[in-house]
N, C-alpha and C positions, 0 to 999 in steps of 0.2 A: 433494362426494364428490369424490373426486383422480384426475383423467382420465389414461388413460396410456396409449402407443401399445404395444400388445404386443411388435412386433417391428421393427425398422428396419435397415438398409443403407446406408452410408456412404464414402464413397471421401473421398482428401484435397481443399482443395483448390488448394493452395500447398502448406501446409508436407507435409513426408516423402510428395513426389508423386515423389521419385526416389531409390529404394535398390534397394541390393543384395539376391542373394538370401540371404544371410550374416546381412545387419543383418536384414532383414524377419522372418528366423527368430528372430535374437536378440529383437528386438521383441517375440514371439510367445511366448517361452518367459523373460518375465523372472520373476521369481521373485515368490511371493505377496503378500509385503510393497509392491513396487513396483505389483505389478495393484491391490491393495487400494486405494495413494494415487490411483493416475491413474483406481479409480473414483469416488473419494468428489470429487476434482477433477473427473469428467468430469460429475456429477450437477448440480455446483455452476453449469456454464458452460450445463446445459441446464434448469438453474432461472431464466435469465437473464427479467427481466420479471415476475416470481410477485414476492409478496408477505412473503413465508416470508423473514425474515433468521434463522431460531433454527435451526443447523448440527443438532440433534438431534430437532427436527421432522421437517426436509426428509429424513435419514434413515430416519426412523422411516416418513416416508410412502410413503418411496420403499425398504423394506427387500429387496423382489423385483426391486431391479435390477441388474442387470448387463452384463457390458461385454466383448466378445472382439474381439482383435485376430486377423484372419484376411492372413496373407500369400499372395499370389497371383503367377502368373507375369505378370502383366499390373499388379501394384503392391497396394501393401497396403489394405485395406478392415477397417473396425468395425462389428461387431453390436451390436444394442444391443435389450435387453429390457425391459418394464416400463420403458419412460423418461417424461418430463414429456411432457402430448401439447401442452403450450403452447409448446415448443421446433418445432412443424410448423406448415405451414398445408397445405389440404389433402391430406395424409395425405407431405408432403416437407418436410425440416428446412430449417430459414430459413439461409440463406446466412452472414449472419455470427455463427450461433451453429455451423454448422458447419466453419467456419475456428477459431474459438476450442475447440472438441473437441479438433483435431489438432494446437494451439498448446500445448494442454495436452500431447498426448502426449510431442510433440516434447522443451516440457522436461525434462518428467520421465525420460524414458527418456536423453534426451543426460545430464544430471547424474547418474542413477545409473549411465551405462556409462565415462563418465571418471572418477567419485569411487573404485566399487566394483568395477568389472571393471577396468577398465585403471588406477585409480590414477594420472590426469594432474592431477587437482586437489590442490593443496597449501591444509592447512584447519588447519595449526599455524602460520604465520604470519599477517602483517596483508600482507604482499606478496603472497604466497599466495592471498586470501581478496579481496583487489581483484584480482587477475589471475582469480580462477575467475569472479568477479560479471560480469567483460569478457568473458570466453569464453560466459557463460549466455548476456548482451545480445546479444553478435555473432552465435551458433547463431541467435538466435532475428530477426534483421534489423532490432531496434531501433535497435545505434550504427552511422550511417551517416557516411565522411569527406568527403559531398560538400555537406550543410548546413551553413549558418550558424548562427551561436547564438541560438537565436529557441525553444527549448523550456521552457516555464515548468509547473513543478509545482505544483499546486495540490492543498492539504491541508484537509480540512475533515471535519464529523461525516456522520453518512449517518442522524443523526434531525435534522433542524434546522425550522425554522419556515418557512411559506411567505415571508415576510418575506426571509427568510434566503436560501432557493432563489432565490428572484426576482432578488437583490443577487450574488447569486456569478453566476448566468445570466447576470446582467446585465455583470459583470468579464467572462465569456470571450467575450461578444460584443465589446465593447472590445478586449481583445486579441485577438479572430480578426479584428479590421475594421484590426490593425495588422500581421497577418502572422504573430500570435501560436504555434505551437502548445502542446496541451495533454499532461500525464501527471498522471496523478492513481491512485488505489487503486482505481479502475476500478468500485467499488460505485454505489450511489445516493446521493440526497442532494449536500451539495457535492462527492461525485467525478463525479455527473454533470451537474450544471449550469451548470458552466464549460465542457464538451463541449458541452451544449446550445446554450452563448451562443455558441460561436466557430463551430460548424456554421453559422450564420446570417451571423456575420460573414465567414467565409471567400468565401461564396456570396455575399454581395454585393459581394465585389472579386473576383468570379470567380477564384477559388483553388480546385480541383477537388483539390491536394495534402494538404491537411489533414491531420497524424500528430494521430492521439487515443493516448494510449499511456496502456493498464492495466496495471499494476504490481503483481503478488498474489501468495501464499505458502500451501502448502497448508491450515495451521493458518485463514486467515481465508476464505478463498473461498468457504465455502459460505454463511456470514453475510453475506459482501458478492461477492454474485454479480457477474459483469461485464455493467456498462447495456450498451444495445443500440449506444452511439455509439462505444465502444470499437472501433479497429479495426488495432490492434497489440498483442496480449495476450501479456505473462512473465511465468512463475510460476518465481521465484524458492525457493530448499529451506526458509529460514527467515527472521523479522519479520527481522532483523539486516543479511541481505542482502538483503533488500527497501528497509530504508530508506538501505542502501550505496549498491542502485542507483539509486535518486532521487536523492540527491545529486552523483553521479558523471556523473548526465547532464542536471541541472538547470542551464538559465543565471538562473535566477529562481525566487523560490519566491515564493508567497502563501499565507497561511495562513488558513482561513473560523470561524469558529464550530463549536466540537467536542461531543465529549466525553473519557474516559481516551484512547482511541486516539489522539485530536488532541495531549495536551498530550503522551505519548509520543512522538510526531514534533516535537514544537516542545523537547524537551527532547533529545532527539537531533540535533535540529541546533543546540540551543545547546551542545551538550557537543561538537562538532566547530567550529564558529566560533570558539568563547573557547579552543580551544588554541592556546598561545601561537607555535607553526608556520602558523599559519594569518591571522595580523593581517593581512596586508598582500593577501590572496588574495580578490579581489571575488566576493560571492554575495549578491544583493540580496533580501533577504525585507518582505515588507509583510504585514502583520495586516489585516485586513480586515472589514468587515462593515455592513451599513447602520446609518441613525441611530438607531436604534429597538433596535439590539444593541450598542449602542457601549461599556454597562455589562460585556457578557460580556469586553472587551479592557480595561479599567479595572481588573477583578480578575485576569485572566490577568498584567497588566501587575505591579498589585501584588504578586502570589505570588513571581515571578520576580524582582524587586528585593528581597522579602522575605527571599529563600530564597539568592541569587545575587549578592545588590549592584545599587546603582543603575547598575554598569559594564555591566549585560548588554545596557541600555535600548542602545547602541550597535548591535548587532548587529541591529536590525529598525528598521521604523520602523511607525507604527499611521496607517490612513486610514479612517475611518467616514462613510459615508453618500453619497461620491463614486468612483461605477466606474468614470469615464471618468481620474481622476487616479489611482487604482490601476494602470490602462493604461500613462498618461502615465509615473510614477514608476517601471515597471518598465521600459518602452522606454528611457527614461534611462541606466537605471543598466545596463540589461545590454550597449548601449552599451562602457561604460567594460570589460565583461565582457571583450568580444569585442577592445578595444585591449590589457588585459591578456595574453590568450591569444598574442594575432600577437608583443606583446614578448617572452614567457617561452618561447614555439615553443611552446606548449602545444594539445594536441587541441583542437576546438572540440566534439567529440562526446562526448569520454570526459575528466572534471577528474580527469586522472592524479595532480596537484598537493596535492589537497587532502589534508590529513592527516588521518587518519580513526585513534585509537588503539585498540589490540587490544583495549583494554575494553568497545567500543560494537561490533565484529567480533564478538568470542566470543559463540555463541548463550546467550543466560540460558534456563533449566528453570523456571522458577516453580513450584517445588515449595514446602509452607509451611516444609520449613527454609530453604530461598532465600530465600524473599521477609522471610523472622525475621531472617533475619543479614544482609538492606541496610543501609546504614551511611549514616541518613540525619539527617548533623548537620555540623557546620561545619568540623570540624578535619582538611579536609581538602582541596585546591585545589580550587576552585569548578567546573571543567570535569571535577574527579571526582564532585562531586557532584550536577552534571547528567544525567552518565550512570548514577548509584543513581535519582535519582529518574526517569531512564527507565526503569530494569528494574522500579522498584515499578509506576508505570504501566502496561506491560506487562504484567505480573501480573494488575493489575487488568482488563485486556481479556480474558487468559486465563479468568477466573474468570468474566467475562461472557457470553462468546460461544463462547470454543473446547472443543470437547468435551471434551477432558482435562484442559483447568483446571476447567470448569464440574460434573464427577463429583468432581474430588479437592474442593472446596469441600462437597458434599454429602456426601463420607467422611467427611472431617475438620472439618470446618464451614471458618469463615471465615478467612482469610491474617488472619497479627497482622504489623502493622510496626510498627517501632522506630527513634525517633532523640531528636532534642534538641525539648525541649518547645516550643519557636514554630513549628518545623517543621512537625510532627507536626500542631496545631493550625490552622496555612492551612492544608496538606495536607487536613485533614479538613473546612476550610471550602469550601475550592474542592467537592472529589466531593462533599460535600454541595449544592453548587448544581449540580454536573451533573445530581446524581439527580432534584432539585426542576425544576428545566427539562427532564425528560426528555429528556436526554441521552446517557444509558448502553446505550438499545436503542428501536426503534422504537415497541413497547410498556411502556414504564417502567410500568403500575398495578399489575403482579402484582409490581416490580423489590424484590429482597434483595439489599441490598449482601454482596460477597463478602468483603471485607476489615472490620480493627479495626484501631483505632490505640492504640500503647500509647509513652505520652513514658519 
């Protein structure tokens, strides 16, 4: 039986704790669309620690959940009705969840006001989108000018084996011992384990200022609620800006085994790194797995080479079975990042010099028509094919776990993907492997593919 708290009233810990009367009144009077968006993100945050990773199941269980923004002369407060009981201890909301709740309000309202009311964001150009991502991160306090290059982005699936979880946790531990901070998609599995390991590593080094940055977006947060280790949460408006935020903040990237979402991240990353303008810009990438999962990255590597050519392999390294070697390699390569940024007089905190093509910045809406129109063929530059494959995986993620995508597949049937026969064949084999290995969802026993492949 679902346990609920009938009523709770909470105030900010840090975020939004100093607002003018006009700002608070504006928050309380935000439109229905913004309110509904915040309600769903708030419910996802309150779901932290739960085993529910299905957005529709979560929304169904708490269909009577409601949240109100109440401005008062002494400050802002939130009133919550029928919310998850596991977000509370002895009737008091857990402090970390409370902080994330106001972080969600901060990001959603800030974006809404700048974009809709004040029209201060320019989303019609690549430069404007990059500026938008920076300003959202700066407003959240994630961008800091006084920190050295030490933020490692860790990507990987939320549905991983125990061996994979333990390995990625050990990598995080080795990173923590070396003073590195961690940024992930903030969910479970390979998004939680590096943070958990790094927490121990930082503690052993008596470092009390470790950063664990969780970067999410409204469409995914309900299926990947922030894990309890995240101490800096930021919610970007969509998946494209979320992915750009990762790369603008990263000083190095580690990819652990995962499913379609991880494949989307890999192709986004390679679509950027293979840009001719980025050829001399250092951004180290390591694909890492325990020895028992070496075959996973062998298959990924083969798929990348078969679709994008052998030259793609120079943009990443594969290290299996040696967690310390992963951390040592990142440490060595990030020294080069620091030297490059100093030489180019580039910021340590935000990688302005990275060229991200608009094709990877503009939101992709995975409708049946847009998915069928994807150009999965080799008659285009390899970085453009990488961008198309990234969109294909983005649509598959939507059809698996995002409410709008799941509903569209239920109503109109699976997405259809078209392309060169061998590209489609290789894609199909990779996706079949994800399904058979249970990498699509936490519970894959009833999984039905949301796509069909047409050559």
